[in-house]
C-alpha positions as CSV (number, residue, x, y, z in Angstrom):
1,M,-27.7,-154.4,-124.4
2,Q,-30.7,-156.7,-124.8
3,I,-32.7,-157.0,-121.5
4,D,-35.3,-160.0,-121.6
5,E,-38.2,-161.0,-119.3
6,F,-35.7,-162.7,-116.9
7,D,-33.3,-159.9,-116.7
8,E,-36.5,-157.8,-115.9
9,K,-37.4,-160.1,-113.0
10,I,-34.0,-160.1,-111.7
11,L,-33.8,-156.4,-111.7
12,A,-37.2,-156.1,-110.1
13,L,-36.2,-158.5,-107.2
14,L,-32.9,-156.8,-106.6
15,Q,-34.4,-153.4,-106.4
16,E,-36.7,-154.8,-103.7
17,D,-34.0,-156.6,-101.8
18,A,-30.3,-156.4,-102.9
19,S,-29.2,-159.0,-100.3
20,L,-31.0,-161.6,-102.2
21,S,-28.6,-164.6,-103.3
22,A,-28.4,-165.8,-107.1
23,A,-29.8,-169.0,-105.7
24,Q,-32.9,-167.3,-104.1
25,I,-33.5,-165.1,-107.2
26,G,-33.3,-168.1,-109.6
27,E,-35.5,-170.0,-107.4
28,R,-38.2,-167.2,-107.6
29,I,-38.0,-166.8,-111.4
30,G,-37.2,-170.4,-112.7
31,L,-33.4,-170.0,-113.3
32,S,-30.6,-172.2,-112.0
33,Q,-28.3,-170.3,-109.6
34,S,-25.4,-170.3,-112.1
35,Q,-27.7,-169.0,-114.9
36,C,-28.9,-166.3,-112.6
37,W,-25.4,-165.4,-111.3
38,R,-24.3,-165.0,-115.0
39,R,-27.1,-162.7,-115.6
40,I,-26.5,-160.6,-112.5
41,D,-22.8,-160.5,-113.4
42,R,-23.5,-159.3,-116.9
43,L,-26.2,-156.6,-115.7
44,D,-23.4,-155.3,-113.3
45,A,-20.6,-155.4,-116.0
46,E,-22.9,-153.5,-118.4
47,G,-23.8,-150.9,-115.9
48,V,-27.5,-151.6,-115.8
49,I,-26.9,-152.3,-112.2
50,E,-25.2,-149.3,-111.0
51,R,-24.5,-150.2,-107.3
52,R,-26.2,-152.1,-104.5
53,V,-26.8,-150.1,-101.2
54,A,-28.8,-150.2,-97.9
55,L,-31.4,-147.8,-97.7
56,V,-31.3,-145.9,-94.2
57,D,-34.4,-144.3,-92.7
58,R,-33.4,-140.6,-92.5
59,K,-35.4,-139.9,-89.5
60,K,-33.8,-142.7,-87.4
61,V,-30.4,-141.2,-88.0
62,G,-31.7,-137.7,-87.1
63,L,-32.1,-136.1,-90.4
64,N,-35.7,-134.9,-89.7
65,V,-36.3,-132.2,-92.2
66,M,-36.6,-132.8,-96.0
67,L,-36.6,-129.9,-98.2
68,F,-37.0,-129.0,-101.8
69,A,-35.3,-125.9,-103.3
70,H,-35.7,-124.3,-106.7
71,V,-32.3,-122.6,-107.6
72,K,-32.1,-119.9,-110.4
73,L,-28.7,-118.9,-111.4
74,A,-27.7,-115.3,-111.8
75,G,-26.4,-115.9,-115.3
76,H,-26.1,-118.5,-117.9
77,N,-22.6,-117.9,-118.9
78,R,-20.7,-120.9,-120.1
79,N,-19.2,-121.6,-116.7
80,A,-22.2,-121.0,-114.4
81,L,-23.7,-124.6,-114.7
82,P,-20.6,-126.5,-114.4
83,E,-19.3,-124.5,-111.5
84,F,-22.8,-124.8,-109.7
85,S,-22.8,-128.6,-110.4
86,K,-19.3,-129.0,-109.0
87,A,-20.1,-127.0,-106.0
88,I,-23.2,-129.0,-105.3
89,Q,-21.5,-132.2,-105.2
90,A,-19.6,-131.1,-102.0
91,F,-22.8,-130.5,-100.1
92,P,-23.7,-133.8,-98.3
93,E,-27.1,-132.3,-97.4
94,V,-28.1,-132.3,-101.0
95,L,-29.2,-135.8,-101.9
96,E,-30.4,-135.0,-105.5
97,C,-29.8,-132.2,-107.9
98,H,-31.8,-132.0,-111.3
99,V,-31.3,-129.6,-114.1
100,L,-34.6,-128.2,-115.1
101,M,-36.2,-126.4,-118.1
102,G,-38.4,-123.3,-117.3
103,N,-38.0,-120.3,-114.9
104,V,-35.8,-122.3,-112.6
105,D,-32.5,-124.0,-113.3
106,F,-32.2,-126.7,-110.6
107,L,-34.4,-128.6,-108.3
108,L,-32.6,-129.8,-105.1
109,R,-33.7,-132.6,-102.6
110,I,-32.0,-131.6,-99.3
111,V,-32.1,-133.3,-95.8
112,T,-31.0,-131.8,-92.4
113,R,-31.4,-132.4,-88.8
114,D,-33.8,-129.6,-88.2
115,V,-34.9,-126.2,-89.6
116,D,-32.0,-124.4,-88.0
117,A,-29.5,-126.8,-89.6
118,Y,-31.0,-125.8,-93.0
119,E,-31.0,-122.2,-92.1
120,R,-27.2,-122.5,-91.4
121,F,-26.7,-124.5,-94.6
122,F,-28.7,-121.9,-96.6
123,F,-26.9,-118.7,-95.4
124,E,-23.4,-120.2,-94.9
125,R,-23.0,-122.4,-98.0
126,L,-25.9,-122.6,-100.7
127,S,-26.6,-118.8,-100.9
128,Q,-23.0,-118.1,-100.7
129,L,-22.3,-119.6,-104.2
130,P,-21.6,-116.6,-106.5
131,M,-23.7,-117.9,-109.4
132,V,-26.7,-118.3,-107.3
133,Q,-29.3,-115.6,-107.8
134,E,-32.6,-117.0,-106.0
135,V,-33.4,-119.9,-103.9
136,N,-37.1,-120.8,-103.2
137,S,-37.2,-123.5,-100.4
138,M,-40.1,-125.6,-99.6
139,I,-40.3,-128.0,-96.4
140,A,-41.8,-131.4,-97.0
141,L,-44.5,-131.8,-94.3
142,S,-45.0,-135.5,-94.7
143,Q,-44.0,-138.1,-97.3
144,I,-46.7,-139.9,-99.3
145,K,-44.5,-142.2,-101.6
146,S,-40.9,-142.6,-101.9
147,T,-39.3,-145.4,-103.7
148,T,-36.2,-146.5,-105.5
149,V,-37.8,-149.2,-107.5
150,L,-37.8,-148.3,-111.4
151,P,-41.0,-149.8,-113.2
152,I,-39.0,-151.8,-115.5
153,G,-41.0,-153.5,-118.4
154,S,-43.1,-156.6,-117.4
155,A,-41.2,-157.0,-114.1
156,Q,-43.9,-155.6,-112.3
157,S,-46.1,-158.6,-113.0
158,I,-44.0,-160.9,-110.7
159,G,-45.6,-161.7,-107.5
160,H,-43.9,-159.4,-104.8
161,S,-45.6,-157.0,-102.4
162,G,-43.9,-153.7,-103.9
163,G,-43.7,-152.3,-100.3
164,H,-40.0,-153.1,-99.7
165,G,-38.5,-150.6,-102.1
166,S,-39.8,-147.5,-100.2
167,Q,-37.7,-145.5,-97.7
168,S,-38.6,-142.6,-95.3
């Protein structure tokens, strides 16, 4: 799929504020509403835009602790990775799970209400998975940067503040 400068600008604006209308986006980048809408529709249909969501402040909904966990599997048999991947999908506390190369197999980003809630999650769920050999957890004390905005092509050159895509 070809993504041109207008598509990049549309994507940059939608990443900052997905509630913008096609008319508002078109006005900002120099396209008509219908031209802009057709481009957004194509980006949706091609899967470039995966979904549109509301970013929720985790602390305002009581999820005060964010942790990162390195997980090492007990063995690398043919079923361990897919079984772990399937199991981790069922844990709403796990926001992200990445497969790593190196001396650990996965990096998890986890949120919980407090340390006690993480302790329960760890002992009752995560460490109970039969393929898990070791978990090394680290609590994030503060957050310096968090964004959902991807640095797409020349899109960063359009005039926007850049602060709206961050989340807590």
